TORKOL-4160 file (C-alpha; in steps of 0.2 Angstrom, whole numbers, padded with zeros to 4 digits, m for minus):
330
<pt num="1" X="0899" Y="0925" Z="0309"/>
<pt num="2" X="0888" Y="0910" Z="0305"/>
<pt num="3" X="0895" Y="0893" Z="0311"/>
<pt num="4" X="0895" Y="0880" Z="0298"/>
<pt num="5" X="0888" Y="0867" Z="0310"/>
<pt num="6" X="0873" Y="0878" Z="0314"/>
<pt num="7" X="0870" Y="0881" Z="0296"/>
<pt num="8" X="0870" Y="0863" Z="0292"/>
<pt num="9" X="0858" Y="0859" Z="0306"/>
<pt num="10" X="0846" Y="0872" Z="0299"/>
<pt num="11" X="0847" Y="0865" Z="0281"/>
<pt num="12" X="0845" Y="0847" Z="0287"/>
<pt num="13" X="0828" Y="0853" Z="0294"/>
<pt num="14" X="0823" Y="0864" Z="0280"/>
<pt num="15" X="0826" Y="0853" Z="0265"/>
<pt num="16" X="0816" Y="0838" Z="0270"/>
<pt num="17" X="0802" Y="0849" Z="0277"/>
<pt num="18" X="0801" Y="0858" Z="0259"/>
<pt num="19" X="0800" Y="0841" Z="0251"/>
<pt num="20" X="0786" Y="0836" Z="0262"/>
<pt num="21" X="0777" Y="0852" Z="0262"/>
<pt num="22" X="0781" Y="0861" Z="0245"/>
<pt num="23" X="0768" Y="0875" Z="0247"/>
<pt num="24" X="0776" Y="0883" Z="0263"/>
<pt num="25" X="0781" Y="0901" Z="0261"/>
<pt num="26" X="0799" Y="0905" Z="0266"/>
<pt num="27" X="0792" Y="0914" Z="0282"/>
<pt num="28" X="0783" Y="0898" Z="0287"/>
<pt num="29" X="0798" Y="0888" Z="0283"/>
<pt num="30" X="0809" Y="0899" Z="0293"/>
<pt num="31" X="0797" Y="0897" Z="0308"/>
<pt num="32" X="0798" Y="0878" Z="0307"/>
<pt num="33" X="0817" Y="0879" Z="0307"/>
<pt num="34" X="0817" Y="0891" Z="0321"/>
<pt num="35" X="0826" Y="0905" Z="0312"/>
<pt num="36" X="0822" Y="0920" Z="0301"/>
<pt num="37" X="0819" Y="0921" Z="0283"/>
<pt num="38" X="0834" Y="0932" Z="0281"/>
<pt num="39" X="0846" Y="0919" Z="0289"/>
<pt num="40" X="0837" Y="0905" Z="0279"/>
<pt num="41" X="0840" Y="0914" Z="0263"/>
<pt num="42" X="0859" Y="0915" Z="0267"/>
<pt num="43" X="0859" Y="0897" Z="0271"/>
<pt num="44" X="0852" Y="0893" Z="0254"/>
<pt num="45" X="0865" Y="0904" Z="0246"/>
<pt num="46" X="0879" Y="0895" Z="0254"/>
<pt num="47" X="0875" Y="0879" Z="0244"/>
<pt num="48" X="0880" Y="0888" Z="0229"/>
<pt num="49" X="0898" Y="0892" Z="0234"/>
<pt num="50" X="0912" Y="0884" Z="0224"/>
<pt num="51" X="0923" Y="0881" Z="0239"/>
<pt num="52" X="0911" Y="0869" Z="0247"/>
<pt num="53" X="0920" Y="0853" Z="0253"/>
<pt num="54" X="0917" Y="0837" Z="0243"/>
<pt num="55" X="0902" Y="0826" Z="0249"/>
<pt num="56" X="0887" Y="0833" Z="0241"/>
<pt num="57" X="0883" Y="0819" Z="0228"/>
<pt num="58" X="0867" Y="0827" Z="0221"/>
<pt num="59" X="0863" Y="0844" Z="0216"/>
<pt num="60" X="0849" Y="0853" Z="0225"/>
<pt num="61" X="0839" Y="0867" Z="0215"/>
<pt num="62" X="0831" Y="0880" Z="0226"/>
<pt num="63" X="0819" Y="0893" Z="0220"/>
<pt num="64" X="0812" Y="0908" Z="0230"/>
<pt num="65" X="0803" Y="0924" Z="0227"/>
<pt num="66" X="0797" Y="0937" Z="0238"/>
<pt num="67" X="0787" Y="0925" Z="0250"/>
<pt num="68" X="0789" Y="0908" Z="0242"/>
<pt num="69" X="0802" Y="0895" Z="0241"/>
<pt num="70" X="0803" Y="0878" Z="0232"/>
<pt num="71" X="0815" Y="0864" Z="0229"/>
<pt num="72" X="0819" Y="0851" Z="0216"/>
<pt num="73" X="0829" Y="0836" Z="0220"/>
<pt num="74" X="0827" Y="0818" Z="0220"/>
<pt num="75" X="0838" Y="0815" Z="0235"/>
<pt num="76" X="0823" Y="0818" Z="0247"/>
<pt num="77" X="0811" Y="0808" Z="0237"/>
<pt num="78" X="0818" Y="0791" Z="0239"/>
<pt num="79" X="0820" Y="0780" Z="0255"/>
<pt num="80" X="0836" Y="0783" Z="0264"/>
<pt num="81" X="0847" Y="0768" Z="0265"/>
<pt num="82" X="0864" Y="0764" Z="0273"/>
<pt num="83" X="0879" Y="0761" Z="0263"/>
<pt num="84" X="0891" Y="0746" Z="0267"/>
<pt num="85" X="0904" Y="0758" Z="0276"/>
<pt num="86" X="0889" Y="0765" Z="0286"/>
<pt num="87" X="0883" Y="0748" Z="0291"/>
<pt num="88" X="0900" Y="0743" Z="0296"/>
<pt num="89" X="0902" Y="0759" Z="0306"/>
<pt num="90" X="0885" Y="0757" Z="0315"/>
<pt num="91" X="0890" Y="0739" Z="0319"/>
<pt num="92" X="0907" Y="0745" Z="0326"/>
<pt num="93" X="0898" Y="0758" Z="0337"/>
<pt num="94" X="0885" Y="0746" Z="0344"/>
<pt num="95" X="0899" Y="0734" Z="0348"/>
<pt num="96" X="0908" Y="0747" Z="0358"/>
<pt num="97" X="0892" Y="0753" Z="0366"/>
<pt num="98" X="0888" Y="0735" Z="0371"/>
<pt num="99" X="0905" Y="0733" Z="0380"/>
<pt num="100" X="0903" Y="0749" Z="0389"/>
<pt num="101" X="0886" Y="0746" Z="0396"/>
<pt num="102" X="0882" Y="0737" Z="0413"/>
<pt num="103" X="0880" Y="0719" Z="0410"/>
<pt num="104" X="0862" Y="0719" Z="0414"/>
<pt num="105" X="0858" Y="0732" Z="0400"/>
<pt num="106" X="0868" Y="0724" Z="0386"/>
<pt num="107" X="0854" Y="0714" Z="0380"/>
<pt num="108" X="0846" Y="0730" Z="0373"/>
<pt num="109" X="0861" Y="0732" Z="0361"/>
<pt num="110" X="0862" Y="0714" Z="0357"/>
<pt num="111" X="0844" Y="0714" Z="0351"/>
<pt num="112" X="0848" Y="0730" Z="0340"/>
<pt num="113" X="0863" Y="0721" Z="0333"/>
<pt num="114" X="0853" Y="0706" Z="0329"/>
<pt num="115" X="0840" Y="0716" Z="0320"/>
<pt num="116" X="0853" Y="0725" Z="0310"/>
<pt num="117" X="0860" Y="0708" Z="0305"/>
<pt num="118" X="0842" Y="0703" Z="0299"/>
<pt num="119" X="0839" Y="0718" Z="0288"/>
<pt num="120" X="0856" Y="0720" Z="0281"/>
<pt num="121" X="0859" Y="0714" Z="0263"/>
<pt num="122" X="0873" Y="0702" Z="0261"/>
<pt num="123" X="0886" Y="0710" Z="0250"/>
<pt num="124" X="0891" Y="0702" Z="0233"/>
<pt num="125" X="0907" Y="0693" Z="0233"/>
<pt num="126" X="0920" Y="0703" Z="0223"/>
<pt num="127" X="0937" Y="0699" Z="0216"/>
<pt num="128" X="0945" Y="0710" Z="0230"/>
<pt num="129" X="0936" Y="0700" Z="0243"/>
<pt num="130" X="0943" Y="0684" Z="0235"/>
<pt num="131" X="0960" Y="0690" Z="0235"/>
<pt num="132" X="0959" Y="0695" Z="0254"/>
<pt num="133" X="0951" Y="0679" Z="0261"/>
<pt num="134" X="0954" Y="0666" Z="0247"/>
<pt num="135" X="0943" Y="0660" Z="0232"/>
<pt num="136" X="0935" Y="0646" Z="0242"/>
<pt num="137" X="0933" Y="0655" Z="0259"/>
<pt num="138" X="0918" Y="0665" Z="0264"/>
<pt num="139" X="0918" Y="0682" Z="0256"/>
<pt num="140" X="0914" Y="0692" Z="0271"/>
<pt num="141" X="0921" Y="0688" Z="0288"/>
<pt num="142" X="0911" Y="0693" Z="0304"/>
<pt num="143" X="0916" Y="0709" Z="0311"/>
<pt num="144" X="0921" Y="0707" Z="0329"/>
<pt num="145" X="0924" Y="0719" Z="0343"/>
<pt num="146" X="0939" Y="0715" Z="0354"/>
<pt num="147" X="0932" Y="0713" Z="0371"/>
<pt num="148" X="0939" Y="0724" Z="0385"/>
<pt num="149" X="0951" Y="0716" Z="0398"/>
<pt num="150" X="0942" Y="0709" Z="0413"/>
<pt num="151" X="0952" Y="0720" Z="0425"/>
<pt num="152" X="0946" Y="0735" Z="0415"/>
<pt num="153" X="0928" Y="0731" Z="0418"/>
<pt num="154" X="0932" Y="0727" Z="0436"/>
<pt num="155" X="0939" Y="0744" Z="0438"/>
<pt num="156" X="0924" Y="0752" Z="0430"/>
<pt num="157" X="0913" Y="0743" Z="0443"/>
<pt num="158" X="0924" Y="0749" Z="0458"/>
<pt num="159" X="0925" Y="0767" Z="0451"/>
<pt num="160" X="0906" Y="0769" Z="0447"/>
<pt num="161" X="0902" Y="0764" Z="0465"/>
<pt num="162" X="0916" Y="0775" Z="0472"/>
<pt num="163" X="0909" Y="0790" Z="0462"/>
<pt num="164" X="0892" Y="0787" Z="0468"/>
<pt num="165" X="0897" Y="0785" Z="0487"/>
<pt num="166" X="0911" Y="0797" Z="0486"/>
<pt num="167" X="0925" Y="0785" Z="0492"/>
<pt num="168" X="0943" Y="0787" Z="0489"/>
<pt num="169" X="0951" Y="0774" Z="0478"/>
<pt num="170" X="0968" Y="0767" Z="0478"/>
<pt num="171" X="0974" Y="0766" Z="0460"/>
<pt num="172" X="0987" Y="0756" Z="0452"/>
<pt num="173" X="0991" Y="0765" Z="0436"/>
<pt num="174" X="1004" Y="0764" Z="0422"/>
<pt num="175" X="1007" Y="0779" Z="0411"/>
<pt num="176" X="1011" Y="0776" Z="0393"/>
<pt num="177" X="1030" Y="0781" Z="0395"/>
<pt num="178" X="1033" Y="0772" Z="0411"/>
<pt num="179" X="1039" Y="0754" Z="0413"/>
<pt num="180" X="1032" Y="0751" Z="0430"/>
<pt num="181" X="1015" Y="0755" Z="0437"/>
<pt num="182" X="1013" Y="0767" Z="0452"/>
<pt num="183" X="1001" Y="0767" Z="0466"/>
<pt num="184" X="0991" Y="0783" Z="0471"/>
<pt num="185" X="0976" Y="0788" Z="0480"/>
<pt num="186" X="0963" Y="0797" Z="0470"/>
<pt num="187" X="0946" Y="0805" Z="0473"/>
<pt num="188" X="0935" Y="0800" Z="0458"/>
<pt num="189" X="0923" Y="0813" Z="0451"/>
<pt num="190" X="0917" Y="0806" Z="0435"/>
<pt num="191" X="0920" Y="0793" Z="0421"/>
<pt num="192" X="0920" Y="0802" Z="0404"/>
<pt num="193" X="0920" Y="0794" Z="0386"/>
<pt num="194" X="0930" Y="0805" Z="0374"/>
<pt num="195" X="0943" Y="0803" Z="0360"/>
<pt num="196" X="0937" Y="0784" Z="0358"/>
<pt num="197" X="0943" Y="0781" Z="0376"/>
<pt num="198" X="0936" Y="0780" Z="0394"/>
<pt num="199" X="0944" Y="0792" Z="0406"/>
<pt num="200" X="0943" Y="0794" Z="0425"/>
<pt num="201" X="0942" Y="0812" Z="0431"/>
<pt num="202" X="0949" Y="0812" Z="0449"/>
<pt num="203" X="0958" Y="0823" Z="0461"/>
<pt num="204" X="0975" Y="0815" Z="0464"/>
<pt num="205" X="0981" Y="0817" Z="0482"/>
<pt num="206" X="0999" Y="0814" Z="0477"/>
<pt num="207" X="0999" Y="0828" Z="0464"/>
<pt num="208" X="0987" Y="0839" Z="0474"/>
<pt num="209" X="0978" Y="0843" Z="0458"/>
<pt num="210" X="0964" Y="0837" Z="0446"/>
<pt num="211" X="0970" Y="0823" Z="0434"/>
<pt num="212" X="0963" Y="0812" Z="0421"/>
<pt num="213" X="0967" Y="0794" Z="0419"/>
<pt num="214" X="0964" Y="0783" Z="0404"/>
<pt num="215" X="0954" Y="0768" Z="0410"/>
<pt num="216" X="0964" Y="0755" Z="0399"/>
<pt num="217" X="0980" Y="0760" Z="0409"/>
<pt num="218" X="0972" Y="0756" Z="0426"/>
<pt num="219" X="0979" Y="0740" Z="0432"/>
<pt num="220" X="0970" Y="0739" Z="0449"/>
<pt num="221" X="0957" Y="0750" Z="0457"/>
<pt num="222" X="0952" Y="0747" Z="0475"/>
<pt num="223" X="0940" Y="0757" Z="0485"/>
<pt num="224" X="0945" Y="0763" Z="0503"/>
<pt num="225" X="0934" Y="0767" Z="0517"/>
<pt num="226" X="0939" Y="0785" Z="0517"/>
<pt num="227" X="0926" Y="0797" Z="0511"/>
<pt num="228" X="0928" Y="0814" Z="0502"/>
<pt num="229" X="0917" Y="0828" Z="0496"/>
<pt num="230" X="0916" Y="0832" Z="0478"/>
<pt num="231" X="0918" Y="0851" Z="0475"/>
<pt num="232" X="0901" Y="0859" Z="0471"/>
<pt num="233" X="0908" Y="0869" Z="0457"/>
<pt num="234" X="0916" Y="0854" Z="0448"/>
<pt num="235" X="0910" Y="0851" Z="0430"/>
<pt num="236" X="0917" Y="0839" Z="0417"/>
<pt num="237" X="0919" Y="0854" Z="0405"/>
<pt num="238" X="0934" Y="0859" Z="0416"/>
<pt num="239" X="0944" Y="0845" Z="0408"/>
<pt num="240" X="0936" Y="0844" Z="0391"/>
<pt num="241" X="0938" Y="0855" Z="0376"/>
<pt num="242" X="0927" Y="0852" Z="0360"/>
<pt num="243" X="0925" Y="0834" Z="0366"/>
<pt num="244" X="0944" Y="0831" Z="0369"/>
<pt num="245" X="0953" Y="0828" Z="0385"/>
<pt num="246" X="0966" Y="0841" Z="0388"/>
<pt num="247" X="0970" Y="0837" Z="0406"/>
<pt num="248" X="0980" Y="0821" Z="0409"/>
<pt num="249" X="0988" Y="0811" Z="0423"/>
<pt num="250" X="1003" Y="0823" Z="0420"/>
<pt num="251" X="1002" Y="0841" Z="0414"/>
<pt num="252" X="1004" Y="0843" Z="0395"/>
<pt num="253" X="1021" Y="0850" Z="0393"/>
<pt num="254" X="1021" Y="0849" Z="0374"/>
<pt num="255" X="1011" Y="0856" Z="0360"/>
<pt num="256" X="1004" Y="0847" Z="0345"/>
<pt num="257" X="1007" Y="0859" Z="0330"/>
<pt num="258" X="0995" Y="0855" Z="0315"/>
<pt num="259" X="0995" Y="0865" Z="0298"/>
<pt num="260" X="0978" Y="0864" Z="0289"/>
<pt num="261" X="0977" Y="0867" Z="0271"/>
<pt num="262" X="0967" Y="0881" Z="0263"/>
<pt num="263" X="0954" Y="0868" Z="0258"/>
<pt num="264" X="0948" Y="0865" Z="0276"/>
<pt num="265" X="0956" Y="0880" Z="0285"/>
<pt num="266" X="0940" Y="0890" Z="0285"/>
<pt num="267" X="0930" Y="0876" Z="0294"/>
<pt num="268" X="0944" Y="0873" Z="0307"/>
<pt num="269" X="0945" Y="0891" Z="0311"/>
<pt num="270" X="0927" Y="0891" Z="0316"/>
<pt num="271" X="0931" Y="0880" Z="0331"/>
<pt num="272" X="0949" Y="0882" Z="0334"/>
<pt num="273" X="0960" Y="0898" Z="0336"/>
<pt num="274" X="0976" Y="0898" Z="0326"/>
<pt num="275" X="0987" Y="0909" Z="0314"/>
<pt num="276" X="0981" Y="0911" Z="0296"/>
<pt num="277" X="0995" Y="0911" Z="0283"/>
<pt num="278" X="0995" Y="0922" Z="0267"/>
<pt num="279" X="0992" Y="0906" Z="0257"/>
<pt num="280" X="0975" Y="0903" Z="0266"/>
<pt num="281" X="0982" Y="0888" Z="0277"/>
<pt num="282" X="0979" Y="0888" Z="0296"/>
<pt num="283" X="0992" Y="0884" Z="0310"/>
<pt num="284" X="0985" Y="0877" Z="0326"/>
<pt num="285" X="0993" Y="0873" Z="0343"/>
<pt num="286" X="0985" Y="0860" Z="0354"/>
<pt num="287" X="0990" Y="0854" Z="0371"/>
<pt num="288" X="0998" Y="0837" Z="0368"/>
<pt num="289" X="0989" Y="0826" Z="0381"/>
<pt num="290" X="0986" Y="0810" Z="0370"/>
<pt num="291" X="0997" Y="0805" Z="0355"/>
<pt num="292" X="0984" Y="0793" Z="0349"/>
<pt num="293" X="0971" Y="0807" Z="0348"/>
<pt num="294" X="0983" Y="0817" Z="0339"/>
<pt num="295" X="0985" Y="0804" Z="0325"/>
<pt num="296" X="0967" Y="0800" Z="0324"/>
<pt num="297" X="0963" Y="0819" Z="0323"/>
<pt num="298" X="0975" Y="0822" Z="0308"/>
<pt num="299" X="0971" Y="0806" Z="0299"/>
<pt num="300" X="0952" Y="0811" Z="0297"/>
<pt num="301" X="0958" Y="0826" Z="0286"/>
<pt num="302" X="0969" Y="0816" Z="0275"/>
<pt num="303" X="0982" Y="0827" Z="0265"/>
<pt num="304" X="0974" Y="0843" Z="0272"/>
<pt num="305" X="0981" Y="0841" Z="0289"/>
<pt num="306" X="1000" Y="0840" Z="0292"/>
<pt num="307" X="1009" Y="0837" Z="0309"/>
<pt num="308" X="1023" Y="0849" Z="0311"/>
<pt num="309" X="1028" Y="0845" Z="0329"/>
<pt num="310" X="1033" Y="0836" Z="0339"/>
<pt num="311" X="1044" Y="0825" Z="0328"/>
<pt num="312" X="1040" Y="0809" Z="0337"/>
<pt num="313" X="1022" Y="0811" Z="0333"/>
<pt num="314" X="1026" Y="0814" Z="0315"/>
<pt num="315" X="1036" Y="0798" Z="0315"/>
<pt num="316" X="1022" Y="0788" Z="0324"/>
<pt num="317" X="1009" Y="0794" Z="0311"/>
<pt num="318" X="1021" Y="0789" Z="0297"/>
<pt num="319" X="1022" Y="0771" Z="0304"/>
<pt num="320" X="1003" Y="0770" Z="0305"/>
<pt num="321" X="1002" Y="0775" Z="0287"/>
<pt num="322" X="1016" Y="0763" Z="0282"/>
<pt num="323" X="1007" Y="0748" Z="0291"/>
<pt num="324" X="0991" Y="0753" Z="0281"/>
<pt num="325" X="1000" Y="0752" Z="0265"/>
<pt num="326" X="1008" Y="0736" Z="0269"/>
<pt num="327" X="0991" Y="0728" Z="0272"/>
<pt num="328" X="0985" Y="0733" Z="0255"/>
<pt num="329" X="0983" Y="0718" Z="0243"/>
<pt num="330" X="0997" Y="0716" Z="0231"/>
């Protein structure tokens, strides 16, 4: 079965190539893409499906014969430009990256952000902008990234050195459901960025098992003179699945149950195993290691994803949505 992401990658190579070199045969084009003519024809046919998710703004007309292929679309004939949401997303990503980099490397991102500000077109003030910030105020306020806590970056420095020199670390850590922090000795293996958080992958001597700790819950990290040897077979993949952390500072004892509507079920089924229902929906169980990830994951699908369990996560999602509604202008 052809994966949707692989098909999309081939199309994103093929279509601009066709626009630049309209005289290529389909065999030549397939070689440029790195596939066969048969697979490429199937990729082109997939663009004509009625159940394609929304997002294609313009139509693309494709013509191919026995050995020729051509395209008609204005989409690839104009300079690509960023929309206002894309510029905001890029600024957000650069701001986060700037905070994560070592201090001596942050100037690289600072220069990029400055250049982005120079070439960005100032948006026109709208009635909505005036209602948000006041008629006499500046229409667009600067978008700022909340800096990380000093203790958090102090911990990063300690942990990076401990990982490099394989030193045991004494960690003062407070889990989300605990009122007090606990102290434990860990053998740090790696720092991982996933689910919009930074995690420490470490062997916890108290639990005698591999655990993952969220960096923003680390209160203090102190390196000890004790050395350890990292297992030769350790890989970050052992604690990640599709970019999500599924091993935490305590084993996941609950499952997040999500039902995906028929509109998106086919695409979800390509990367997640679940139970298909007669109406075309898909039911998927995830190990519940991080409630914040669960909420972010479901929100990206809008009405096409519904949390069925646990109830407290359903309620947490409802509160997030209610706060968003309350912040809308009257």
